[in-house]
C-alpha positions, 0 to 999 in steps of 0.5 A, spaced: 775 206 054 769 207 049 766 202 051 759 202 053 757 200 061 751 198 064 747 200 070 741 198 074 739 201 080 735 196 084 734 201 089 726 201 090 728 194 091 735 192 095 734 200 097 727 200 100 726 193 103 731 195 110 729 202 110 725 204 117 720 208 113 716 205 108 716 210 101 708 212 098 707 207 091 706 214 088 712 217 090 716 210 088 714 211 081 716 219 082 723 217 083 723 210 078 721 215 073 726 220 076 732 215 074 730 213 068 729 221 066 737 220 068 739 216 064 738 209 068 736 205 063 734 199 068 731 199 074 730 193 079 723 195 081 721 192 087 720 184 089 715 179 089 715 175 096 710 175 101 708 183 103 709 179 111 715 178 109 718 185 107 712 189 108 716 195 105 715 192 098 708 190 098 707 194 093 711 192 087 705 189 084 702 195 083 709 198 082 711 194 076 703 196 073 704 203 073 711 203 071 710 199 065 704 204 063 708 210 065 715 210 063 715 207 057 722 205 054 724 204 062 727 195 062 723 193 068 726 188 073 724 185 078 726 180 084 723 173 085 725 168 090 723 162 087 719 159 082 711 162 084 715 170 084 718 168 078 711 166 074 707 172 078 713 177 076 713 173 069 705 174 068 706 181 071 710 183 065 717 185 067 722 185 062 727 181 067 728 177 073 733 176 078 733 171 083 738 171 088 741 164 090 747 164 096 753 160 096 754 159 103 749 155 107 748 160 113 745 166 108 742 161 104 738 158 109 736 165 113 733 168 107 730 163 103 729 157 108 734 152 103 740 149 102 745 152 095 743 145 093 736 146 093 736 152 090 740 149 083 735 144 083 729 149 085 733 153 078 732 148 074 725 148 075 726 156 073 729 155 067 725 150 065 719 153 066 720 159 063 723 156 056 716 153 055 713 160 055 711 165 048 715 170 050 722 170 053 724 174 059 731 174 061 733 170 068 738 175 072 741 170 079 745 174 084 750 170 086 750 171 093 755 172 098 760 170 094 766 174 097 763 172 104 758 172 109 757 175 116 753 168 119 757 163 116 764 168 115 769 166 110 767 164 103 771 160 099 773 162 091 771 153 090 765 155 093 763 160 089 765 156 083 761 151 084 755 154 085 756 157 079 757 152 075 750 147 079 746 154 076 749 154 069 748 146 069 740 147 071 740 152 065 741 160 068 745 164 062 747 170 066 749 171 073 751 176 077 756 176 082 754 179 089 757 181 095 752 181 099 755 184 106 760 188 102 767 184 105 771 183 099 777 186 097 779 188 090 784 182 090 778 177 091 774 180 086 780 179 080 781 172 083 774 170 083 771 172 077 777 168 073 776 162 077 768 163 076 769 165 068 775 159 067 769 154 068 762 158 066 764 163 061 761 169 060 754 167 063 758 171 069 757 178 067 755 182 072 757 185 079 752 187 085 757 190 090 756 193 097 759 198 101 759 196 108 767 196 109 768 203 102 771 198 098 765 197 093 768 203 088 775 199 088 772 192 086 768 196 082 774 198 078 777 191 077 770 188 075 771 193 070 779 191 068 776 184 068 772 185 063 765 186 067 761 191 063 754 190 067 753 194 075 748 194 079 747 201 084 742 204 088 742 212 088 744 214 095 748 208 097 742 204 101 740 198 101 743 191 104 739 184 107 734 184 113 736 177 113 745 177 113 747 181 119 752 188 118 750 188 112 749 196 109 749 200 103 749 199 095 755 202 091 752 209 089 749 210 083 752 217 082 760 215 084 760 209 080 757 213 074 762 219 076 768 213 076 766 210 069 765 217 065 771 219 067 775 214 064 772 215 058 767 210 058 759 210 056 754 209 061 748 215 058 746 217 065 746 225 066 750 226 073 746 233 075 739 229 074 742 223 078 741 229 083 734 231 082 732 224 083 736 224 090 731 231 091 725 227 090 728 220 094 730 225 100 723 228 099 719 221 098 723 218 104 725 224 109 727 219 115 733 216 111 741 218 110 743 217 104 750 217 102 754 218 097 762 223 095 760 225 090 754 229 093 758 232 098 763 235 094 760 236 088 761 234 081 768 237 079 770 242 074 774 238 071 769 232 069 768 230 062 763 225 060 766 221 055 764 222 048 
């Protein structure tokens, strides 16, 4: 268990997109810098969507520009909903681009105004365009609603496998299985990971889990046991999709880091510094409730960071 597990904190994007109040650009940059100072190597800093769609993220282009200049060393990731967004993210200088593609038709239409089949076709255009550029920028597709949907209800493993196979055939090289609404349970997570990997192999490399039903950490543990070594999380468990009714916060960064490090997996992240980052987050977004079991319990004296 001495392996490295990569954590990408998606708080400045997923965590803020349904926040009731808006964080200033200066406070966002300060927060992102504190995450990197705590040892988080990669942060999803915003989303290249029209400002009218998600006004909380309307300063993404400025955030990207400032973070690239002010937080050297940080792997800067941003979300894009379509080819134009991916082009804007690329031209903005990001190091990675994340793109959400829904398994369920209901969420796909609500979130992206297109069917899953249309999204697969769009991703082929994105991958073809990216391959023609003179700079390699990885595109990570989040297979949204891979474990269930608050609009369509049950999402079968067969549906998730079919979407992921279509994405791989379209040239996608990196897929995160996303529990957008937080309905997954450990046995289901194991089944889906194994089924998708049997079809497309290591193209599936990470998990993006939510904690709506309180099983986020348990689901991540199953992922670790199945060989997953990349996770999306959010400091203080903020987040949720505005187009997925009932969806709530992401897996808490601090809680997952505590579990992984306690088990002997290396993350490179300092828990004490994450609490400093929580304070910076709270100062910049004082009206937003913060979650997290470790924040309540504090770091126990039995804790030993992985060597």
